[in-house]
TIMARDO-212624 format. One record per atom (N, C-alpha, C): x, y, z. Coordinates in steps of 0.1 Angstrom, whole numbers, padded with zeros to 4 digits, always signed. Layout:
BEGIN
XYZ ...
// end
This chain:
BEGIN
+0619-1027-1273 +0604-1028-1275 +0597-1028-1261 +0604-1033-1251 +0598-1033-1238 +0594-1018-1233 +0603-1009-1238 +0600-0995-1234 +0588-0990-1241 +0585-0995-1253 +0572-0991-1259 +0560-0997-1252 +0561-1009-1248 +0550-1015-1240 +0548-1007-1227 +0559-1003-1221 +0558-0995-1209 +0551-0982-1211 +0555-0975-1223 +0548-0963-1227 +0534-0965-1230 +0531-0976-1236 +0517-0979-1239 +0509-0981-1226 +0514-0987-1216 +0508-0989-1203 +0506-0975-1196 +0516-0967-1197 +0516-0953-1192 +0504-0945-1198 +0504-0946-1211 +0493-0939-1218 +0479-0944-1214 +0478-0957-1213 +0465-0963-1209 +0461-0958-1195 +0471-0957-1186 +0468-0952-1172 +0464-0937-1173 +0470-0930-1181 +0467-0916-1183 +0453-0914-1189 +0450-0922-1198 +0436-0921-1204 +0426-0924-1193 +0429-0934-1185 +0419-0938-1175 +0418-0926-1164 +0429-0920-1161 +0429-0909-1152 +0421-0897-1157 +0424-0894-1170 +0417-0882-1176 +0402-0885-1177 +0399-0898-1180 +0384-0902-1181 +0378-0900-1167 +0385-0905-1157 +0379-0904-1143 +0377-0889-1140 +0387-0880-1144 +0386-0866-1141 +0373-0860-1148 +0371-0864-1160 +0358-0860-1167 +0346-0865-1160 +0347-0877-1155 +0335-0882-1148 +0332-0874-1135 +0343-0871-1128 +0342-0863-1115 +0336-0850-1118 +0341-0843-1128 +0336-0830-1132 +0321-0831-1136 +0318-0841-1144 +0304-0843-1148 +0295-0846-1136 +0300-0854-1126 +0292-0856-1114 +0289-0843-1106 +0299-0835-1105 +0298-0822-1098 +0287-0813-1105 +0288-0813-1118 +0279-0804-1126 +0265-0810-1125 +0263-0823-1125 +0250-0829-1125 +0243-0826-1111 +0251-0825-1101 +0246-0823-1087 +0247-0809-1082 +0249-0800-1090 +0250-0786-1086 +0238-0781-1078 +0226-0786-1081 +0214-0782-1074 +0209-0792-1063 +0217-0803-1061 +0213-0813-1051 +0216-0808-1037 +0206-0807-1029 +0208-0803-1015 +0218-0812-1007 +0227-0807-1000 +0237-0814-0992 +0248-0820-1000 +0248-0818-1014 +0259-0824-1021 +0272-0817-1019 +0283-0825-1018 +0296-0820-1015 +0305-0822-1027 +0312-0811-1031 +0320-0812-1044 +0331-0823-1042 +0333-0830-1053 +0343-0840-1054 +0355-0835-1061 +0367-0840-1057 +0379-0836-1063 +0387-0849-1066 +0393-0850-1078 +0401-0861-1082 +0415-0860-1076 +0420-0870-1070 +0433-0870-1064 +0443-0878-1073 +0452-0871-1079 +0462-0878-1088 +0476-0878-1082 +0484-0888-1086 +0498-0888-1081 +0507-0893-1092 +0519-0888-1092 +0529-0892-1102 +0534-0906-1098 +0535-0915-1108 +0541-0928-1106 +0556-0926-1109 +0565-0929-1100 +0579-0928-1102 +0584-0937-1113 +0594-0933-1121 +0600-0941-1131 +0606-0954-1126 +0605-0964-1134 +0610-0977-1129 +0625-0977-1126 +0633-0969-1134 +0647-0968-1133 +0651-0953-1134 +0664-0950-1130 +0668-0936-1132 +0669-0932-1146 +0670-0942-1155 +0671-0938-1169 +0658-0938-1176 +0647-0942-1169 +0634-0942-1175 +0628-0928-1175 +0622-0925-1186 +0616-0911-1187 +0602-0910-1181 +0595-0922-1180 +0581-0921-1177 +0578-0931-1166 +0568-0927-1158 +0562-0935-1148 +0547-0934-1149 +0543-0923-1154 +0528-0921-1156 +0521-0915-1144 +0508-0917-1144 +0500-0911-1133 +0491-0922-1128 +0487-0920-1115 +0477-0930-1110 +0467-0922-1102 +0455-0927-1102 +0444-0921-1094 +0444-0926-1080 +0447-0917-1071 +0447-0921-1056 +0433-0922-1050 +0424-0915-1056 +0410-0915-1050 +0402-0903-1054 +0390-0903-1049 +0381-0891-1051 +0377-0886-1038 +0380-0873-1035 +0378-0868-1022 +0366-0858-1022 +0358-0859-1012 +0347-0850-1010 +0352-0838-1001 +0351-0826-1006 +0357-0814-1000 +0348-0809-0989 +0352-0812-0977 +0344-0808-0965 +0354-0801-0955 +0348-0791-0948 +0355-0784-0938 +0348-0787-0925 +0353-0796-0917 +0345-0800-0904 +0343-0789-0895 +0352-0779-0894 +0351-0768-0885 +0339-0759-0889 +0338-0756-0902 +0328-0748-0907 +0314-0755-0906 +0314-0768-0909 +0302-0776-0908 +0297-0776-0894 +0306-0777-0884 +0301-0777-0870 +0296-0763-0866 +0303-0753-0870 +0299-0739-0867 +0285-0737-0873 +0283-0741-0885 +0270-0739-0892 +0259-0746-0885 +0262-0759-0881 +0251-0766-0874 +0247-0760-0861 +0257-0754-0853 +0254-0747-0841 +0246-0735-0843 +0249-0727-0853 +0242-0715-0856 +0228-0718-0861 +0226-0729-0869 +0213-0732-0874 +0204-0737-0862 +0210-0744-0853 +0203-0748-0841 +0198-0736-0833 +0207-0726-0831 +0203-0714-0824 +0192-0706-0832 +0194-0706-0845 +0185-0698-0854 +0171-0705-0853 +0171-0718-0853 +0158-0725-0853 +0151-0722-0840 +0158-0722-0829 +0153-0718-0815 +0146-0705-0816 +0153-0695-0821 +0148-0681-0822 +0136-0680-0831 +0137-0687-0842 +0126-0686-0852 +0113-0693-0846 +0115-0704-0839 +0103-0710-0833 +0097-0700-0823 +0105-0693-0815 +0100-0684-0806 +0093-0672-0812 +0099-0667-0823 +0093-0656-0831 +0079-0660-0836 +0079-0672-0842 +0066-0677-0847 +0055-0678-0837 +0059-0683-0825 +0049-0684-0814 +0044-0670-0809 +0054-0661-0808 +0051-0648-0802 +0043-0639-0812 +0046-0641-0825 +0040-0632-0835 +0024-0634-0835 +0020-0646-0833 +0005-0648-0832 -0001-0641-0820 +0007-0642-0809 +0002-0636-0796 +0002-0620-0798 +0013-0615-0804 +0013-0601-0807 +0001-0596-0815 -0003-0604-0825 -0014-0601-0833 -0027-0601-0824 -0028-0611-0815 -0039-0612-0806 -0040-0600-0797 -0029-0595-0792 -0029-0583-0783 -0035-0571-0790 -0032-0569-0803 -0039-0559-0811 -0032-0545-0808 -0037-0535-0815 -0032-0521-0814 -0037-0514-0802 -0029-0504-0797 -0033-0497-0785 -0047-0490-0788 -0056-0491-0778 -0069-0486-0779 -0079-0494-0787 -0075-0506-0792 -0083-0514-0800 -0085-0528-0795 -0081-0530-0782 -0081-0544-0777 -0087-0543-0763 -0082-0551-0754 -0087-0552-0740 -0087-0538-0733 -0077-0530-0737 -0077-0517-0731 -0089-0508-0734 -0094-0510-0747 -0106-0503-0751 -0118-0508-0743 -0119-0521-0741 -0130-0526-0733 -0130-0522-0719 -0118-0522-0713 -0116-0517-0699 -0121-0502-0698 -0117-0494-0708 -0121-0480-0708 -0136-0479-0709 -0142-0486-0718 -0156-0486-0721 -0164-0490-0708 -0159-0500-0701 -0165-0505-0689 -0166-0493-0678 -0154-0487-0676 -0154-0477-0666 -0161-0464-0671 -0161-0462-0684 -0169-0451-0689 -0184-0453-0687 -0189-0466-0687 -0203-0469-0685 -0207-0465-0671 -0198-0468-0661 -0201-0464-0647 -0201-0449-0646 -0192-0442-0654 -0192-0427-0653 -0205-0422-0659 -0210-0428-0669 -0223-0424-0675 -0234-0426-0664 -0233-0437-0657 -0243-0440-0647 -0242-0430-0636 -0230-0426-0633 -0229-0416-0622 -0236-0402-0626 -0237-0400-0639 -0243-0387-0643 -0258-0388-0640 -0264-0400-0641 -0278-0402-0638 -0280-0416-0632 -0279-0418-0619 -0279-0431-0613 -0293-0438-0614 -0303-0430-0617 -0317-0436-0618 -0320-0440-0633 -0311-0438-0642 -0314-0440-0656 -0313-0455-0659 -0324-0461-0664 -0324-0475-0668 -0315-0478-0680 -0315-0469-0690 -0306-0472-0701 -0291-0472-0697 -0288-0463-0687 -0274-0462-0682 -0270-0475-0675 -0280-0480-0668 -0277-0493-0661 -0276-0504-0671 -0284-0504-0681 -0283-0515-0692 -0269-0513-0699 -0265-0501-0700 -0252-0499-0707 -0240-0504-0698 -0242-0503-0685 -0231-0509-0676 -0231-0524-0679 -0242-0531-0679 -0242-0545-0681 -0236-0549-0695 -0240-0541-0705 -0235-0544-0719 -0220-0543-0719 -0214-0532-0713 -0200-0531-0713 -0193-0541-0704 -0199-0545-0693 -0193-0555-0685 -0192-0568-0692 -0203-0572-0700 -0203-0584-0707 -0192-0584-0718 -0190-0572-0724 -0180-0571-0735 -0166-0572-0728 -0164-0566-0716 -0152-0568-0709 -0149-0582-0706 -0159-0589-0701 -0158-0604-0698 -0154-0611-0711 -0161-0608-0722 -0158-0614-0735 -0143-0612-0739 -0139-0599-0736 -0125-0596-0740 -0115-0604-0732 -0117-0606-0719 -0108-0614-0711 -0109-0629-0716 -0121-0634-0719 -0122-0647-0724 -0115-0649-0737 -0116-0640-0746 -0109-0641-0759 -0094-0641-0757 -0089-0632-0748 -0075-0632-0746 -0070-0645-0740 -0077-0650-0730 -0074-0663-0724 -0074-0674-0734 -0084-0674-0743 -0085-0685-0753 -0073-0684-0763 -0070-0672-0767 -0059-0670-0777 -0045-0675-0771 -0043-0672-0758 -0031-0676-0752 -0031-0691-0750 -0043-0697-0747 -0044-0712-0746 -0041-0718-0759 -0047-0712-0770 -0045-0717-0784 -0030-0716-0787 -0023-0705-0783 -0009-0704-0786 -0001-0716-0780 -0005-0720-0768 +0002-0731-0761 -0001-0744-0769 -0013-0746-0773 -0017-0758-0780 -0011-0759-0794 -0009-0747-0800 -0003-0747-0813 +0012-0751-0812 +0019-0745-0802 +0033-0749-0799 +0034-0764-0796 +0024-0769-0788 +0024-0783-0785 +0022-0792-0797 +0013-0788-0806 +0011-0796-0818 +0024-0796-0827 +0031-0785-0827 +0043-0784-0835 +0053-0793-0829 +0054-0794-0816 +0063-0803-0809 +0060-0818-0813 +0048-0822-0813 +0044-0835-0816 +0048-0838-0831 +0046-0829-0840 +0050-0831-0854 +0065-0832-0855 +0072-0824-0848 +0087-0825-0848 +0092-0838-0843 +0085-0844-0833 +0090-0857-0828 +0088-0867-0838 +0078-0867-0846 +0076-0877-0857 +0088-0875-0867 +0091-0863-0870 +0102-0861-0880 +0115-0865-0874 +0117-0862-0861 +0130-0866-0854 +0132-0881-0855 +0121-0889-0852 +0123-0904-0852 +0126-0909-0866 +0119-0903-0876 +0122-0907-0890 +0137-0904-0894 +0142-0892-0890 +0156-0888-0893 +0165-0897-0885 +0162-0900-0873 +0171-0908-0865 +0172-0922-0871 +0161-0928-0876 +0162-0941-0882 +0170-0940-0895 +0168-0929-0902 +0176-0927-0915 +0191-0927-0912 +0195-0919-0902 +0209-0918-0898 +0215-0932-0894 +0207-0939-0886 +0212-0952-0882 +0214-0962-0894 +0204-0961-0903 +0205-0970-0915 +0217-0966-0924 +0220-0953-0925 +0231-0948-0933 +0244-0951-0926 +0244-0950-0913 +0256-0955-0905 +0260-0969-0908 +0250-0978-0908 +0252-0992-0911 +0258-0994-0925 +0252-0987-0935 +0257-0988-0949 +0271-0983-0951 +0274-0972-0944 +0287-0966-0945 +0297-0975-0939 +0294-0982-0928 +0303-0991-0921 +0306-1003-0930 +0295-1008-0937 +0297-1020-0945 +0304-1017-0958 +0302-1005-0964 +0307-1002-0977 +0321-0996-0977 +0326-0993-0965 +0339-0987-0964 +0340-0972-0968 +0352-0968-0972 +0354-0953-0974 +0348-0947-0986 +0345-0955-0997 +0341-0950-1009 +0325-0948-1009 +0320-0941-1000 +0306-0939-0999 +0302-0925-0996 +0309-0916-1004 +0307-0902-1001 +0292-0897-1003 +0285-0904-1013 +0271-0901-1015 +0263-0904-1002 +0266-0915-0995 +0259-0919-0983 +0263-0909-0972 +0275-0904-0972 +0279-0894-0962 +0271-0881-0964 +0270-0877-0976 +0263-0865-0979 +0248-0866-0974 +0242-0877-0977 +0228-0879-0973 +0227-0880-0958 +0237-0886-0951 +0236-0887-0937 +0239-0873-0930 +0248-0866-0936 +0251-0853-0930 +0239-0843-0931 +0232-0844-0942 +0220-0836-0943 +0210-0840-0932 +0208-0853-0930 +0198-0858-0920 +0203-0854-0906 +0216-0855-0903 +0222-0851-0890 +0220-0836-0888 +0223-0828-0898 +0221-0813-0897 +0207-0810-0894 +0197-0817-0900 +0183-0814-0897 +0179-0818-0882 +0185-0829-0878 +0183-0834-0864 +0188-0824-0854 +0200-0818-0857 +0206-0808-0848 +0197-0796-0848 +0192-0792-0860 +0184-0780-0861 +0171-0782-0853 +0165-0793-0853 +0153-0795-0846 +0154-0798-0831 +0164-0805-0827 +0166-0810-0813 +0177-0804-0806 +0187-0798-0813 +0199-0793-0806 +0208-0805-0802 +0207-0816-0810 +0214-0829-0806 +0229-0826-0807 +0236-0834-0798 +0251-0834-0799 +0256-0845-0808 +0266-0843-0816 +0271-0852-0826 +0285-0857-0822 +0287-0870-0822 +0300-0875-0819 +0304-0884-0831 +0316-0882-0836 +0321-0890-0847 +0329-0902-0842 +0328-0913-0849 +0334-0925-0845 +0345-0929-0855 +0356-0936-0851 +0367-0939-0860 +0362-0947-0872 +0351-0955-0871 +0347-0963-0882 +0339-0956-0892 +0338-0942-0891 +0330-0934-0900 +0316-0932-0896 +0311-0939-0886 +0297-0937-0881 +0297-0925-0872 +0284-0920-0869 +0283-0909-0859 +0272-0913-0849 +0274-0908-0837 +0263-0910-0827 +0257-0896-0823 +0245-0897-0820 +0237-0884-0816 +0231-0886-0803 +0231-0875-0795 +0224-0876-0782 +0216-0863-0780 +0206-0863-0772 +0198-0851-0769 +0197-0850-0754 +0193-0837-0750 +0192-0835-0735 +0205-0837-0728 +0204-0844-0717 +0215-0847-0708 +0222-0860-0713 +0226-0861-0725 +0232-0873-0730 +0223-0884-0733 +0210-0882-0736 +0201-0893-0739 +0204-0897-0753 +0206-0910-0755 +0209-0916-0768 +0198-0914-0778 +0201-0909-0790 +0192-0908-0801 +0196-0917-0812 +0209-0917-0815 +0214-0927-0825 +0228-0932-0820 +0229-0945-0819 +0242-0951-0815 +0246-0961-0826 +0255-0957-0835 +0258-0966-0846 +0247-0969-0855 +0243-0981-0856 +0232-0985-0865 +0219-0987-0857 +0218-0981-0845 +0206-0983-0837 +0200-0969-0834 +0188-0967-0837 +0181-0955-0834 +0171-0957-0822 +0171-0946-0814 +0162-0947-0802 +0151-0937-0804 +0139-0941-0801 +0127-0933-0804 +0124-0924-0792 +0120-0911-0796 +0115-0902-0787 +0099-0902-0788 +0093-0903-0776 +0078-0904-0777 +0072-0892-0770 +0060-0889-0774 +0053-0878-0767 +0041-0883-0760 +0039-0879-0747 +0028-0884-0739 +0021-0872-0733 +0007-0873-0735 -0001-0862-0730 -0001-0863-0715 +0000-0851-0708 +0001-0850-0694 -0011-0842-0688 -0015-0845-0676 -0025-0838-0669 -0019-0824-0664 -0027-0814-0662 -0042-0813-0664 -0046-0808-0678 -0036-0803-0686 -0040-0796-0698 -0037-0804-0711 -0032-0817-0709 -0030-0825-0720 -0017-0822-0729 -0009-0813-0724 +0003-0809-0731 +0013-0821-0731 +0021-0821-0742 +0030-0833-0744 +0043-0832-0736 +0046-0844-0730 +0059-0846-0723 +0067-0855-0733 +0080-0851-0734 +0089-0858-0743 +0096-0869-0735 +0096-0881-0739 +0102-0892-0732 +0112-0899-0740 +0122-0904-0734 +0133-0912-0740 +0135-0924-0731 +0132-0936-0736 +0133-0948-0728 +0125-0948-0715 +0113-0942-0717 +0103-0941-0706 +0106-0930-0695 +0116-0922-0698 +0120-0911-0688 +0116-0898-0695 +0110-0889-0686 +0106-0876-0691 +0119-0867-0692 +0122-0863-0705 +0133-0854-0707 +0129-0841-0713 +0117-0837-0711 +0112-0824-0716 +0120-0812-0712 +0123-0812-0699 +0131-0800-0694 +0146-0800-0698 +0150-0812-0704 +0164-0813-0708 +0167-0807-0722 +0156-0806-0730 +0158-0801-0743 +0156-0786-0743 +0167-0780-0745 +0167-0765-0744 +0173-0758-0757 +0175-0766-0767 +0180-0761-0780 +0172-0765-0792 +0175-0759-0803 +0168-0763-0816 +0154-0758-0816 +0147-0762-0826 +0133-0758-0828 +0124-0763-0817 +0126-0775-0813 +0118-0780-0802 +0121-0772-0789 +0133-0769-0786 +0136-0761-0775 +0129-0747-0775 +0129-0741-0787 +0121-0728-0788 +0107-0730-0786 +0101-0741-0791 +0087-0743-0789 +0083-0746-0774 +0092-0754-0768 +0090-0756-0754 +0091-0743-0745 +0100-0735-0749 +0102-0722-0742 +0089-0714-0744 +0083-0713-0756 +0071-0706-0758 +0060-0712-0750 +0059-0726-0751 +0047-0733-0745 +0048-0733-0729 +0060-0735-0724 +0061-0737-0709 +0066-0725-0701 +0071-0715-0708 +0076-0703-0701 +0069-0690-0705 +0070-0687-0718 +0066-0674-0722 +0050-0673-0721 +0043-0682-0727 +0028-0681-0727 +0023-0682-0712 +0027-0691-0704 +0022-0691-0690 +0025-0678-0683 +0036-0672-0686 +0039-0659-0680 +0028-0648-0684 +0025-0649-0697 +0014-0640-0702 +0001-0643-0695 -0002-0656-0695 -0015-0660-0689 -0016-0655-0674 -0005-0656-0667 -0004-0652-0653 -0007-0637-0652 -0002-0629-0661 -0005-0614-0661 -0019-0611-0664 -0025-0618-0674 -0039-0615-0677 -0048-0620-0666 -0045-0632-0661 -0053-0637-0649 -0053-0627-0638 -0041-0622-0635 -0039-0613-0624 -0047-0600-0626 -0047-0595-0638 -0055-0583-0642 -0070-0585-0640 -0074-0597-0645 -0089-0600-0644 -0093-0601-0629 -0084-0608-0621 -0087-0610-0607 -0087-0596-0600 -0077-0588-0603 -0076-0575-0596 -0088-0566-0600 -0092-0566-0612 -0104-0558-0616 -0117-0563-0610 -0119-0576-0610 -0131-0582-0604 -0131-0579-0589 -0120-0581-0582 -0119-0579-0568 -0122-0564-0564 -0115-0555-0571 -0117-0541-0568 -0131-0536-0571 -0137-0540-0582 -0151-0536-0585 -0160-0542-0575 -0159-0555-0571 -0167-0561-0561 -0166-0554-0548 -0154-0551-0544 -0152-0544-0531 -0160-0531-0530 -0158-0523-0541 -0166-0510-0542 -0181-0512-0543 -0185-0522-0550 -0199-0525-0552 -0205-0530-0539 -0198-0537-0531 -0204-0542-0518 -0206-0530-0509 -0198-0519-0511 -0199-0508-0502 -0211-0499-0505 -0217-0501-0517 -0228-0492-0522 -0242-0498-0520 -0251-0492-0526 -0265-0496-0525 -0271-0496-0539 -0280-0506-0542 -0286-0507-0555 -0298-0497-0556 -0306-0498-0567 -0317-0489-0569 -0328-0492-0560 -0329-0503-0553 -0339-0507-0543 -0335-0502-0529 -0323-0497-0528 -0319-0492-0515 -0312-0503-0507 -0310-0515-0513 -0304-0526-0506 -0289-0526-0508 -0282-0532-0499 -0267-0532-0500 -0263-0540-0513 -0252-0535-0519 -0248-0541-0532 -0242-0555-0529 -0243-0563-0539 -0237-0577-0538 -0225-0577-0547 -0222-0589-0552 -0211-0591-0561 -0215-0585-0575 -0206-0578-0581 -0209-0574-0595 -0204-0584-0605 -0191-0589-0602 -0186-0600-0610 -0186-0612-0601 -0187-0624-0606 -0186-0636-0599 -0172-0637-0593 -0170-0638-0580 -0156-0637-0574 -0148-0649-0580 -0136-0646-0585 -0127-0657-0590 -0122-0666-0579 -0123-0679-0581 -0119-0688-0570 -0104-0687-0568 -0096-0686-0578 -0082-0684-0577 -0077-0674-0588 -0065-0669-0586 -0060-0660-0596 -0058-0668-0609 -0052-0680-0608 -0050-0688-0620 -0063-0691-0627 -0064-0688-0639 -0076-0691-0647 -0087-0680-0645 -0084-0669-0638 -0094-0659-0636 -0099-0652-0649 -0091-0651-0659 -0095-0644-0671 -0105-0653-0678 -0103-0666-0679 -0112-0675-0686 -0125-0677-0678 -0124-0675-0665 -0136-0678-0656 -0144-0665-0653 -0139-0654-0657 -0146-0641-0653 -0160-0641-0659 -0169-0636-0650 -0183-0635-0655 -0190-0624-0646 -0201-0618-0652 -0209-0609-0644 -0218-0617-0635 -0219-0613-0623 -0228-0621-0613 -0242-0623-0619 -0247-0634-0617 -0260-0638-0623 -0271-0628-0618 -0271-0624-0606 -0281-0615-0601 -0281-0602-0608 -0269-0596-0609 -0268-0583-0615 -0271-0584-0630 -0266-0595-0636 -0268-0597-0651 -0283-0598-0654 -0290-0604-0645 -0305-0606-0647 -0313-0594-0644 -0308-0585-0635 -0316-0573-0631 -0306-0561-0629 -0305-0552-0639 -0297-0540-0638 -0300-0531-0626 -0312-0533-0620 -0315-0524-0609 -0307-0528-0597 -0301-0540-0597 -0292-0544-0586 -0278-0538-0586 -0275-0531-0597 -0262-0524-0598 -0262-0513-0587 -0252-0514-0579 -0250-0504-0568 -0244-0491-0573 -0251-0481-0574 -0246-0468-0578 -0245-0458-0567 -0253-0460-0556 -0254-0450-0545 -0245-0455-0534 -0239-0445-0527 -0231-0447-0516 -0238-0446-0503 -0250-0440-0503 -0258-0438-0491 -0271-0445-0491 -0276-0450-0502 -0289-0456-0503 -0299-0447-0508 -0296-0434-0508 -0306-0424-0513 -0306-0424-0528 -0319-0423-0533 -0321-0422-0548 -0313-0410-0553 -0306-0412-0564 -0299-0401-0571 -0285-0399-0566 -0281-0406-0555 -0267-0405-0551 -0259-0414-0560 -0247-0408-0563 -0239-0415-0573 -0225-0419-0568 -0223-0419-0555 -0210-0421-0549 -0203-0434-0554 -0210-0445-0553 -0204-0458-0557 -0201-0458-0571 -0210-0453-0580 -0208-0453-0594 -0195-0445-0597 -0193-0434-0590 -0181-0426-0593 -0169-0433-0588 -0170-0440-0577 -0159-0448-0571 -0154-0459-0581 -0164-0466-0587 -0161-0477-0596 -0155-0471-0609 -0161-0460-0613 -0155-0453-0625 -0141-0448-0623 -0138-0444-0611 -0125-0439-0607 -0114-0450-0606 -0119-0463-0606 -0109-0474-0606 -0101-0475-0618 -0106-0469-0629 -0098-0468-0642 -0084-0464-0639 -0082-0453-0630 -0069-0447-0628 -0064-0451-0614 -0070-0460-0607 -0066-0463-0593 -0056-0475-0594 -0046-0475-0585 -0036-0485-0584 -0041-0498-0578 -0049-0505-0586 -0055-0518-0581 -0049-0530-0587 -0040-0529-0597 -0034-0540-0603 -0019-0541-0600 -0013-0553-0603 +0001-0555-0601 +0005-0552-0587 -0002-0558-0578 +0001-0556-0564 -0002-0543-0559 -0012-0536-0565 -0016-0523-0560 -0006-0512-0565 +0001-0514-0575 +0011-0504-0580 +0007-0498-0594 -0003-0503-0600 -0007-0499-0614 -0022-0499-0616 -0026-0490-0624 -0040-0490-0628 -0043-0501-0638 -0056-0504-0640 -0059-0515-0650 -0053-0512-0663 -0055-0500-0668 -0049-0497-0682 -0034-0497-0682 -0028-0493-0671 -0013-0494-0670 -0009-0508-0670 -0016-0517-0663 -0013-0531-0662 -0014-0537-0676 -0024-0533-0683 -0025-0538-0697 -0014-0533-0706 -0010-0521-0704 +0001-0515-0712 +0014-0523-0709 +0016-0526-0696 +0028-0534-0693 +0028-0548-0699 +0016-0554-0700 +0015-0567-0707 +0018-0565-0721 +0012-0556-0728 +0014-0554-0742 +0028-0550-0745 +0034-0542-0737 +0049-0539-0738 +0057-0551-0737 +0054-0559-0727 +0062-0572-0726 +0061-0580-0738 +0050-0582-0743 +0048-0590-0755 +0056-0584-0767 +0055-0571-0769 +0062-0565-0780 +0077-0565-0778 +0082-0564-0766 +0096-0565-0763 +0101-0579-0766 +0094-0589-0761 +0098-0603-0764 +0099-0606-0779 +0089-0601-0786 +0089-0603-0801 +0101-0596-0807 +0103-0584-0803 +0114-0576-0809 +0127-0583-0806 +0129-0587-0793 +0142-0594-0789 +0144-0607-0797 +0134-0615-0798 +0135-0628-0805 +0138-0625-0820 +0131-0615-0826 +0133-0612-0840 +0147-0607-0843 +0152-0599-0834 +0166-0594-0836 +0176-0605-0834 +0174-0614-0825 +0183-0625-0823 +0182-0634-0835 +0170-0637-0840 +0169-0645-0852 +0176-0639-0864 +0174-0626-0866 +0181-0619-0877 +0196-0620-0876 +0201-0619-0863 +0216-0620-0861 +0221-0634-0865 +0214-0644-0861 +0218-0658-0864 +0217-0660-0879 +0206-0655-0885 +0205-0656-0900 +0217-0650-0907 +0222-0639-0903 +0233-0632-0909 +0246-0641-0908 +0248-0647-0896 +0259-0655-0894 +0258-0668-0902 +0246-0674-0903 +0244-0686-0911 +0247-0683-0925 +0243-0672-0931 +0246-0668-0945 +0261-0668-0947 +0268-0662-0938 +0283-0661-0939 +0289-0674-0939 +0284-0683-0929 +0290-0696-0928 +0287-0705-0940 +0275-0703-0946 +0271-0710-0958 +0280-0706-0970 +0283-0693-0970 +0292-0689-0981 +0306-0695-0979 +0311-0696-0966 +0324-0702-0964 +0323-0717-0967 +0312-0724-0964 +0311-0738-0967 +0311-0740-0983 +0303-0731-0990 +0302-0732-1004 +0316-0730-1011 +0325-0722-1005 +0338-0720-1010 +0346-0733-1010 +0343-0741-1000 +0350-0754-0999 +0342-0765-1006 +0329-0766-1003 +0321-0778-1007 +0312-0775-1018 +0309-0763-1022 +0300-0760-1032 +0306-0762-1046 +0297-0763-1056 +0301-0766-1070 +0300-0752-1077 +0311-0749-1085 +0311-0738-1093 +0311-0742-1108 +0301-0738-1115 +0300-0742-1129 +0312-0738-1137 +0317-0726-1135 +0329-0721-1142 +0341-0730-1139 +0343-0733-1127 +0354-0742-1123 +0353-0756-1129 +0341-0761-1128 +0339-0775-1133 +0340-0775-1148 +0335-0765-1155 +0337-0764-1170 +0352-0764-1173 +0360-0756-1166 +0374-0755-1168 +0380-0769-1166 +0376-0776-1155 +0382-0789-1152 +0378-0799-1163 +0365-0798-1168 +0361-0807-1178 +0369-0805-1191 +0372-0792-1194 +0380-0790-1206 +0394-0794-1204 +0400-0792-1192 +0413-0796-1189 +0415-0811-1191 +0406-0819-1185 +0407-0834-1186 +0404-0839-1200 +0395-0831-1207 +0392-0835-1221 +0405-0834-1229 +0412-0822-1228 +0424-0820-1235 +0435-0830-1232 +0436-0834-1219 +0445-0844-1215 +0442-0857-1221 +0429-0860-1221 +0425-0873-1227 +0428-0873-1242 +0426-0862-1249 +0429-0862-1263 +0444-0863-1266 +0452-0856-1258 +0466-0857-1260 +0471-0871-1257 +0466-0878-1246 +0470-0891-1243 +0465-0901-1253 +0454-0898-1259 +0449-0907-1270 +0458-0907-1282 +0463-0895-1285 +0472-0894-1296 +0485-0901-1293 +0490-0899-1281 +0502-0905-1277 +0501-0921-1277 +0489-0925-1272 +0486-0940-1273 +0486-0945-1287 +0480-0937-1296 +0479-0941-1310 +0493-0942-1316 +0501-0932-1313 +0515-0932-1318 +0522-0944-1314 +0522-0947-1301 +0529-0959-1296 +0524-0971-1302 +0510-0972-1303 +0504-0984-1309 +0508-0986-1324 +0509-0975-1331 +0513-0975-1345 +0527-0979-1346 +0536-0974-1337 +0550-0978-1337 +0552-0993-1335 +0544-0998-1325 +0545-1012-1322 +0540-1021-1334 +0530-1016-1341 +0525-1023-1353 +0536-1024-1363 +0542-1012-1365 +0553-1012-1376 +0564-1021-1372 +0568-1021-1359 +0579-1030-1355 +0575-1045-1357 +0563-1048-1353 +0559-1062-1355 +0558-1066-1369 +0554-1057-1378 +0555-1060-1393 +0569-1062-1398 +0578-1054-1392 +0592-1056-1396 +0598-1069-1392 +0594-1074-1380 +0599-1087-1375 +0593-1098-1383 +0581-1097-1388 +0575-1107-1396 +0583-1108-1409 
// end
């Protein structure tokens, strides 16, 4: 009879194992659309027989394992970080590319119209409408430089605003990871749901900041940014702060009171910093140089001529104080703007002479920009080409990372993802096992009842 009791215990364990298997399959199916969920697998082990002559030992549940591939997870995190960097760069450059406009429809058109106005004046230096036309086109050229300077400045401010928003998200995620670290440490190994939640938060932190992740023996993880600056250590989160800096109010990232802006070179924030602190200032430098070169060359030629009154020409544009900021500061000199008769068209002072007007009109094709190696239109073309090339390069790099990310996600899904077909098969398998063990249990129970009745 003791053998029957052993068989009854074996059947009871088998029922519990099959029931747990159905629970695991049901959990997987329930979370098939849950972001960050990792497929669970039931671990079963054979219980050895008590003696060599015993036929049964039964089955025992060793645990429930979350199927993760650390190598694929690490590769995926690195690619997502690089992809976020490229995408942030693309987003910042796309707006600038739109501001540059199509060939012949942007600042190049305004430059051409300005020099065309002087060419028209050269045809009739005494014409009042032609002089008015020069002022109108000069004002439109000034407006074009101002608009371009404003758009580039706006691009920097937009990137800066995105950085501030990301810092807020980073601090929230860091606090979440620290809290989950604490819960995982307290609750021990059976906390796969907490690990899933923490892994999702860690992946997002890596994507945004390019943080380095270090696993600890107790199941917790530490994160650092920049040159090893602590972001999360165990159950403690460290805040990143943003501080406006002079002279333009752009945000400096600080950790523990130390400026670490230059140390963050990866992730979405790294891409935004690259756009804000490197790419856009480079564009601004080119536009400022072009504005300064045009103003200086026109003023030099204008000084050498004579106005309609026979007096020596003065400044046509207000001379830029420095190259930096020249595009935003460019303006038509007040005297000329108020009296078109002060435009110097003559090279001799004689009425009807058009030497100076022709000289200024000829600056369109003269090497006055980029250190005296390019014409104004060529300098603009170089600027537009640089923007287009930067956008194309960043877009191609982003597309390449996206392709790798998709492949790695597929690899991860093969290990960690939930398949409805597979889980349905598991559910049916454990259900059949449960039904069979239930019949076995019932048979043993009925046999015991019959024996007990015989004893009575």
